[in-house]
C-alpha positions in Angstrom: 0.0 0.0 0.0 1.5 3.4 -0.9 2.4 5.7 2.1 -0.2 8.3 3.2 0.3 12.0 2.7 1.9 12.4 6.2 1.1 14.8 8.9 0.0 18.4 8.1 2.9 20.6 7.1 5.2 17.6 6.2 7.4 18.1 3.2 7.0 15.4 0.5 10.5 14.3 -0.6 11.1 12.6 -3.9 11.8 8.9 -3.7 15.5 8.0 -4.1 16.3 6.6 -7.5 18.9 3.8 -7.6 21.8 4.7 -10.0 22.1 1.9 -12.6 25.5 0.3 -12.8 27.8 1.5 -15.5 27.8 -0.9 -18.5 31.0 -2.9 -18.9 32.0 -4.8 -22.0 33.7 -8.0 -21.0 35.3 -9.9 -23.8 37.1 -13.2 -23.7 39.7 -13.7 -26.5 40.3 -17.4 -27.0 41.6 -20.0 -29.3 42.6 -23.5 -28.3 45.3 -23.4 -31.0 48.5 -21.6 -29.9 50.5 -19.2 -32.0 47.6 -17.6 -33.8 48.0 -14.0 -32.4 45.6 -14.3 -29.4 47.8 -12.6 -26.9 49.1 -10.0 -29.4 45.5 -9.1 -30.2 44.4 -8.9 -26.6 47.3 -6.6 -25.6 47.2 -4.3 -28.6 43.4 -4.1 -28.8 43.3 -3.2 -25.1 46.0 -0.6 -25.7 44.0 0.9 -28.6 40.8 1.1 -26.5 42.7 2.8 -23.7 44.2 5.3 -26.1 40.6 6.1 -27.1 40.0 7.3 -23.6 38.2 4.1 -22.4 39.3 2.7 -19.0 40.5 -0.8 -19.9 41.5 -3.8 -17.9 43.4 -6.7 -19.4 43.1 -10.0 -17.5 46.0 -12.3 -18.2 44.6 -15.8 -17.6 47.3 -17.6 -19.4 49.9 -19.4 -17.2 52.6 -18.4 -19.7 52.1 -14.8 -18.6 52.9 -13.5 -22.0 50.4 -10.6 -21.9 51.8 -9.6 -18.6 55.4 -9.5 -20.0 54.1 -7.8 -23.2 52.9 -4.9 -21.0 56.3 -4.6 -19.3 55.4 -6.2 -16.0 58.0 -8.5 -14.5 55.9 -11.5 -13.4 58.7 -12.8 -11.1 58.6 -9.6 -9.1 54.9 -9.8 -8.3 53.8 -10.2 -4.8 50.3 -11.4 -5.9 48.9 -12.3 -9.3 45.6 -13.4 -10.8 46.3 -16.9 -9.3 45.9 -15.5 -5.8 42.7 -13.6 -6.8 41.2 -16.9 -8.0 42.1 -19.1 -5.1 42.4 -16.8 -2.1 39.3 -14.9 -0.9 41.5 -12.7 1.3 43.4 -11.2 -1.7 41.7 -8.0 -3.1 41.6 -7.9 -6.9 42.1 -4.1 -6.7 45.4 -4.6 -4.8 46.7 -6.9 -7.5 45.9 -4.8 -10.5 48.9 -2.9 -12.0 48.5 0.4 -13.9 50.6 0.2 -17.0 49.5 3.3 -18.9 46.8 5.9 -19.1 43.4 4.2 -18.9 45.2 0.8 -19.1 45.6 -1.7 -16.3 46.5 -5.4 -16.1 45.5 -8.2 -13.7 48.8 -9.9 -14.1 49.6 -13.6 -14.4 52.5 -15.8 -13.2 53.6 -19.3 -14.1 52.1 -20.5 -10.8 48.7 -20.1 -12.5 49.4 -23.5 -14.0 48.5 -24.9 -10.5 45.2 -23.1 -10.5 43.3 -26.0 -12.1 44.0 -28.3 -9.2 43.4 -25.6 -6.6 40.1 -24.4 -8.1 38.7 -28.0 -8.3 38.4 -28.0 -4.5 36.8 -24.5 -4.1 33.1 -23.6 -4.0 31.7 -21.7 -6.9 34.9 -22.7 -8.8 33.5 -21.8 -12.2 32.6 -18.2 -11.2 35.7 -17.0 -9.2 36.8 -14.6 -11.9 33.3 -13.3 -12.5 33.1 -12.4 -8.8 36.5 -10.8 -8.8 35.7 -8.6 -11.8 32.4 -7.6 -10.2 34.3 -6.1 -7.3 35.7 -3.3 -9.6 32.2 -1.8 -10.1 32.4 0.8 -12.8 36.1 1.4 -12.7 36.7 -0.1 -16.2 34.5 0.2 -19.3 36.3 -2.6 -21.1 37.6 -5.9 -19.7 39.6 -8.1 -22.1 40.5 -11.6 -20.9 43.5 -13.4 -22.5 42.4 -17.1 -22.2 44.8 -20.0 -22.0 45.1 -22.2 -25.2 43.3 -25.1 -23.5 39.9 -26.0 -22.1 39.8 -26.2 -18.4 38.6 -24.4 -15.3 40.6 -21.3 -16.2 38.9 -21.0 -19.6 35.5 -21.8 -18.1 36.1 -19.0 -15.6 36.8 -16.6 -18.4 33.7 -17.6 -20.4 31.6 -17.4 -17.3 32.7 -13.9 -16.6 32.6 -12.7 -20.3 29.6 -11.6 -22.3 31.4 -11.9 -25.6 34.0 -14.1 -27.3 36.4 -12.9 -30.0 38.4 -15.6 -31.8 41.8 -14.5 -33.1 42.9 -16.9 -35.8 45.0 -17.2 -39.0 43.2 -17.8 -42.2 44.5 -21.3 -42.7 42.7 -24.6 -43.3 43.6 -26.3 -40.0 42.7 -23.1 -38.1 39.4 -23.1 -39.8 38.7 -26.7 -38.7 39.5 -25.7 -35.1 36.9 -22.9 -35.1 34.1 -25.5 -35.2 35.4 -27.2 -32.1 35.8 -23.9 -30.4 32.2 -22.9 -31.1 31.1 -26.3 -29.6 32.9 -25.2 -26.4 31.2 -21.8 -26.4 27.8 -23.5 -27.0 28.4 -25.9 -24.1 29.3 -23.0 -21.7 26.4 -21.0 -22.9 24.0 -23.8 -22.1 25.4 -24.8 -18.8 27.2 -21.8 -17.2 26.6 -18.5 -18.9 23.4 -18.2 -21.1 24.3 -14.6 -22.0 27.6 -15.6 -23.7 27.8 -14.7 -27.4 30.4 -14.9 -30.1 31.2 -11.5 -31.6 33.3 -12.9 -34.4 36.7 -13.8 -35.7 39.7 -11.5 -36.0 42.1 -12.5 -38.7 45.8 -12.2 -37.6 49.1 -12.4 -39.5 46.9 -11.8 -42.6 48.2 -12.1 -46.1 45.4 -11.0 -48.5 47.5 -11.9 -51.6 47.2 -15.6 -50.9 44.4 -17.4 -52.7 44.2 -19.9 -49.9 43.7 -17.1 -47.4 40.9 -15.7 -49.5 39.2 -19.1 -49.8 39.3 -19.6 -46.0 37.9 -16.1 -45.4 35.1 -16.7 -47.9 34.3 -20.0 -46.1 34.1 -18.1 -42.8 31.8 -15.5 -44.3 29.5 -18.1 -45.7 29.4 -20.0 -42.4 28.5 -17.0 -40.3 25.9 -15.9 -42.8 24.2 -19.3 -42.7 24.2 -19.2 -38.9 21.8 -16.2 -39.0 18.9 -18.6 -39.5 19.6 -20.7 -36.4 19.6 -20.0 -32.7 23.2 -20.3 -31.5 25.7 -18.1 -29.5 27.2 -17.2 -32.9 24.0 -16.2 -34.6 25.3 -12.6 -35.2 29.0 -13.4 -35.4 31.0 -12.3 -38.4 34.6 -11.9 -39.6 35.6 -8.6 -37.9 37.4 -6.3 -40.2 40.0 -5.0 -40.8 42.2 -8.0 -40.6 45.6 -7.6 -38.8 48.3 -7.7 -41.5 51.5 -9.7 -41.0 53.9 -7.2 -39.5 57.3 -8.0 -38.0 57.0 -5.0 -35.6 54.1 -6.9 -33.8 56.5 -9.8 -33.2 59.3 -7.5 -31.9 57.4 -5.2 -29.4 56.8 -7.9 -26.7 60.5 -8.3 -26.1 60.7 -4.6 -25.2 57.6 -4.8 -22.9 55.7 -2.4 -25.1 52.5 -2.3 -27.1 52.7 -1.6 -30.8 51.6 1.9 -30.2 54.7 2.6 -28.0 57.1 0.6 -30.0 56.2 1.4 -33.6 53.1 3.7 -33.7 53.4 4.2 -37.5 53.6 0.5 -38.3 50.8 -1.3 -40.2 50.1 -3.3 -37.0 49.3 -0.2 -35.1 47.1 1.1 -37.9 45.2 -2.2 -38.0 44.6 -2.5 -34.2 43.6 1.1 -34.1 41.0 0.6 -36.8 39.8 -2.6 -35.1 39.2 -0.8 -31.8 37.4 2.1 -33.6 35.0 -0.4 -35.2 34.2 -2.0 -31.8 33.8 1.3 -30.2 31.3 2.5 -32.8 29.2 -0.5 -32.2 29.4 -0.2 -28.4 28.6 3.5 -28.4 25.6 2.9 -30.7 24.3 0.2 -28.4 24.6 2.5 -25.4 22.8 5.3 -27.2 19.9 3.0 -28.1 19.8 1.8 -24.5 19.7 5.4 -23.2 16.9 6.3 -25.6 14.7 3.5 -24.4 12.5 4.1 -21.4 13.6 2.2 -18.3 11.5 -0.9 -17.5 9.6 -0.9 -14.2 11.5 -2.5 -11.3 10.9 -6.2 -11.0 10.7 -8.2 -7.8 13.8 -10.2 -7.2 13.6 -13.9 -7.4 16.2 -16.4 -6.5 18.0 -17.9 -9.5 18.2 -21.7 -9.6 21.6 -23.2 -9.1 23.7 -23.3 -12.3 24.7 -26.7 -13.4 28.4 -27.3 -14.0 29.7 -28.0 -17.4 31.2 -31.3 -18.2 34.7 -30.8 -19.7 35.8 -31.7 -22.3 32.6 -33.3 -23.8 30.6 -30.4 -25.4 27.4 -31.2 -27.2 27.3 -31.4 -30.9 27.0 -28.0 -32.5 25.4 -26.9 -35.7 27.1 -27.2 -39.1 30.8 -26.4 -38.9 32.7 -24.4 -41.6 34.1 -26.5 -44.3 
């Protein structure tokens, strides 16, 4: 029943409105095949977003700690890393994050993260430990990019449980094309069992050579596959080949050894141009989505209902997916 008018002379105060949380775009970059440009893309895309004025966090979830090293952080000098954040509830994620540039921070990794699979197996809520850690940042970051390990296990499941999108860096080669089908099966399994909001944004082509006829054939196959997926309900229904591709560029291979992004090491190189353009395209889509959301009237508040327990995913036996690219 609504409250009465109150005693005579009482001042009617407006009801406090709850400030909606700031939207955060959380993206997992994954490919179970190594050496495809996954970490290079995660680091330089994060740097490009940060240089556009967007507070960005890179989560290095790979035990090789290559993204951490790429950003100039000495993993061996760390007191705590993402490993501690995942397995020790007393470690604050905010205390572990390292600022590496304007608008750019990293939740660093260490080789001891390789032991996380065993440690996580005995912890409650083991599939959502990263999601909980990222939620503690509130609206501090607008973009969160997660560099996944090149394997399917609890670390990757944590990344996919925390993310809302998946971007797949890959080379336009036949064997890499075959691997995309298996990777999409993994995403479908996680979407069914752990994170129903998970969607595939698309494929980023790395070390790209547009002059090769084989490359053009593989890209055409990917375009046809994603176009055919529009007609079926799947996490990749609206996925596409994200353009521009990242051209093969030796400067991209050199800059990690200096602990720098491509924008610090060789800002005029083709690699810097391509990652800048890639970030600009993602930002246009993001800003357009936020504008549409702002223009729509807010829905009435709903009563909170408890969510049923989330079943755990069985790894590594994902269900059969829809037609894979040929």
